[in-house]
C-alpha positions, 0 to 999 in steps of 0.5 A, a space after each residue: 760157724 766156729 769162731 777160732 781167736 788167735 794171738 793176732 786178733 785176740 789179746 788173750 792169746 791163742 784160745 779156741 772154743 771147742 763145743 759141739 755147736 762149732 763144727 767147722 772142720 780144721 787142722 786144730 780139730 784133728 787134736 786129740 781129746 787129751 790135747 783139748 784144753 778144758 773150758 772153765 766153768 763160766 765158759 762152759 755155761 756160756 757155750 752151752 747157752 749159745 749151743 742151746 740158742 739162748 738169747 738168740 745165740 748172742 753173748 753179752 757181757 759187761 765190765 761194770 766198775 764203780 768210779 770210786 778208785 783206780 783199778 788193780 790187779 783184781 780187776 784185771 781177771 774180770 776185765 780179762 774174763 768178760 771182754 775175753 768171753 766176748 771176743 771168743 764168740 765174735 761176731 755175735 758178741 759184745 762186752 760193755 764198759 759201764 760205770 756203776 756211778 751211783 754214789 756221788 760222794 766218792 766218785 770222780 771223773 779222774 777215775 773214769 778216765 784212768 779206768 778207760 786207760 787201764 782197759 784200752 792198755 790191757 788190750 781191750 775196746 768196748 767200741 760204742 758200748 760205753 754206758 753209765 748207770 747215771 744214764 738210767 737215773 730217770 728210768 730207775 725212778 720209774 721202776 721204783 714207782 712201779 714197785 710202789 704201785 705193786 706194793 713192793 716198796 715203801 718209804 721208811 723213816 728209820 734212820 741207819 742205826 734203827 734199821 740195823 736194830 730192825 734187821 736182825 742177825 744171821 741166826 735171828 729174823 728181822 722185824 718189820 719197819 713201823 712204816 712198812 704198811 704205808 699206802 700206796 698213794 702216801 708212798 708215792 707222795 713221799 717218794 716224790 717229795 724225796 726226789 724233789 729235795 724236800 727232805 734232809 740226807 738220811 731222813 728216809 729212804 725207799 725200801 723194797 718190800 720183801 721179807 724181814 724173816 728171810 734167811 738172807 739178810 740181803 732180802 730183808 726189805 733192803 734200801 733201794 734209794 737214799 737222799 744224798 744232797 751232793 753233785 754227781 760227777 756226770 748229772 751235777 745237781 740234777 739229782 738229790 736222790 740216788 739208787 743203791 748199787 744193789 738196785 741199780 746194778 741188775 737193772 742196768 744189766 737188764 736195760 743193756 741186755 746183758 746175757 751173762 752177768 759175771 761177778 766175783 763170789 762176794 756178790 753170790 749172796 746178793 744174787 736173790 735180790 738181783 733176781 727178785 728185782 729183774 723178775 718183779 719190774 715189768 718192761 725190762 728188755 732182758 732177764 739176765 742171770 748172775 754167775 760168780 767166780 772166785 776174785 784174784 787175791 794176791 799176797 804181798 799187797 792189799 786189794 781193798 780200794 779203801 785201803 789203796 786210797 788210804 795209802 795214797 791219802 797218808 802219803 805212804 806212796 807217791 800216788 795211785 800210779 806209784 810202781 809199788 802199788 797193785 794198781 793197773 796204772 802203778 803196774 804200767 808205770 813199774 814196767 809190767 806189760 799187758 801181755 804178761 798181765 793177761 797171761 797171769 790172769 789166764 794162768 790163775 784160772 776161773 774157778 768157784 774157790 777163793 785162793 791166795 795167789 803168790 806175787 811170784 806167779 805175776 812176777 814170773 809172768 812178767 819175766 817170761 814175757 820180757 825175756 822174750 821181747 826186750 833188749 839186753 843192756 850193760 849197767 852197773 849200779 854200784 860201781 867199782 873201777 877196774 883198771 886193765 894194766 896191760 891194755 893201751 891207755 889211748 885205745 878204745 875198741 867196739 865190741 859187737 853184741 846180740 841185743 836179745 839171744 831170744 830174738 835174733 830179729 833184735 840184731 846187734 849193737 857196738 859196745 865201747 871198751 877201754 882200759 878202765 871199766 866199772 864192775 858191780 862192787 858185789 862182784 869183788 870179795 876181799 875175803 871170799 866165801 866158799 865156792 867164790 868165782 868172781 873177783 878177788 886177789 888172784 882170781 881170774 873172771 870173764 868180762 862178758 862179751 870181752 875177755 878174761 882178766 886176772 886181779 893182780 892188786 887191790 887198791 884201798 882208801 885210808 879207811 880200808 874201802 876197796 876203791 879200785 882193782 888192778 888187773 891184766 888181760 889175756 888176748 887169747 880169750 877174746 869172744 868167749 874163746 878158751 885155748 886148748 889146755 888152758 883152765 876154763 874160767 868159770 865166771 863172767 861179770 858184766 861191765 861198763 866202759 868208764 870212759 863212756 859210761 852214762 850216769 842215771 838214777 835207777 829206782 830199785 822197787 821192791 814189794 811194798 809190805 814186808 809180810 805176805 799177808 798184811 791184812 792177817 798180820 794186822 788182825 782185826 784191831 791192827 794197822 796194816 800200814 805197820 807193815 810197810 816195807 821200809 826198803 820198798 824203794 831204794 834210789 841209786 843216784 849215780 848208776 853207770 850205764 852203757 852208752 846207748 841207754 842215754 837215748 832210752 824213750 819213756 816206757 822203754 824196757 831193757 834187761 840189765 844183764 845179771 841184774 833184772 828188768 828196767 823201764 825208762 820212767 814214763 813220767 820222769 825220763 827226759 830226752 837224754 836224761 833217763 830215769 829207770 825203774 826196776 820192773 822185776 829181778 832176774 829171779 824170785 828172791 822171795 822164793 828162795 827165802 822160803 827154801 
């Protein structure tokens, strides 16, 4: 039966599997071929396997992070792909969440918890299919002994430096270890003694016996077990030997019955070892096949866990969830939505070609989502007082305004207006440039949702700084009206009633780096932190906000009219005391800089 995921049951949005296997007629099937979207190459492979009846028509994918850091936007692409494919083939499919936790010196429970939170936040659920490579440590040892008994693994006493010297280069073959021809019995004994803790860290390793002349260096007798006297976040001090990632990963896939092992292109050269292991070990429940796709490369940031960890450790940012970080926890705190990230991942597509994606594409996906979903509010970040001299001093009126013109269901609210209001300081120019349409002496401007006012006087302090504007308003221009024969006012500015304004801090987050490719700018010998943007965070302590914003809930998003999209910080907002973070600007200012 043809499965059709819809926006209601699929967080990826409406996505329809079109393949000859799915023949149940529907209105959607009546679309023309030109209207039928083409599946990406990974989905084509999966659909063809289902059509051919491979794996009994089952599709089992997995998202297998190493718990050695927080997930970033690049991981979101893999999450959406693996969980998305499983959803598209429901009910005969599932996606596992598996932690490849084979390095106790870098892995922490904190990372495990954050990864699970991020995956669920993106809109995906692994159900009962939560696994850890550490679940299989005993099996891995048994498989290793099986390889030894087959003469396909040996214990090697070379240290790391000696091993590198024997490995060879891309153009020169490697040399066999002098310990390569140890007998099976000796290797079994040594491996069991490694497991028993008789040797020090690095004193010996277990290596697969493949081919030191292989053109792929990953096949030159790779290490599959090393000694680490370190406590594991799940198994404690039970183990002192740990499997290498390239050994544990394919075997975990095989143990779990993964049908489609989908990973990024940097693992393409590791595929021969993946295949070698699953083909030479007996008793595996399945023989999964690895497929690679291009990773997500985003400019204006760094995507290496090691470099992100350095930013945290050296206090260049406030933590993994700093809103300037490309981590999912940082983007969540910044105010990005799961829907916008899923839409972004879908938009960049799944290919075999590495490419750089501009940050502006992600930011635009956020704008498009928030424009449809969030309510509008008035906020003045850098206030300048405007006094309407012909408006009664003791009068306060309420103006009804729509909450979101894109969503009539959002309704309306009442906005207070009195004689004195705040406008943005940059909406006034003492000496206006050419084509200036906002406030200057003698200019008429509309106050959004209210009426037109004309600037009649400019008040300055002793230093010449403008501190107040005096204006008069025209009653006939209320509610956007423009009486017949009257020149039309071309500009409208937002405002906040001075008597009713709420003061609150606003954090103006910008891109963390001042160059679009900090890695390239630093070069091989440089330091990418030299290109951190010194103005990536500006804190406005006393912004003036409309009254309704005082009750903002942590995590609630708004569009500040004409300024951008903002979120009440999930951690620092307290009842009656909001703290706002800028999510994105109204438009992509970086794109304008390139024009």
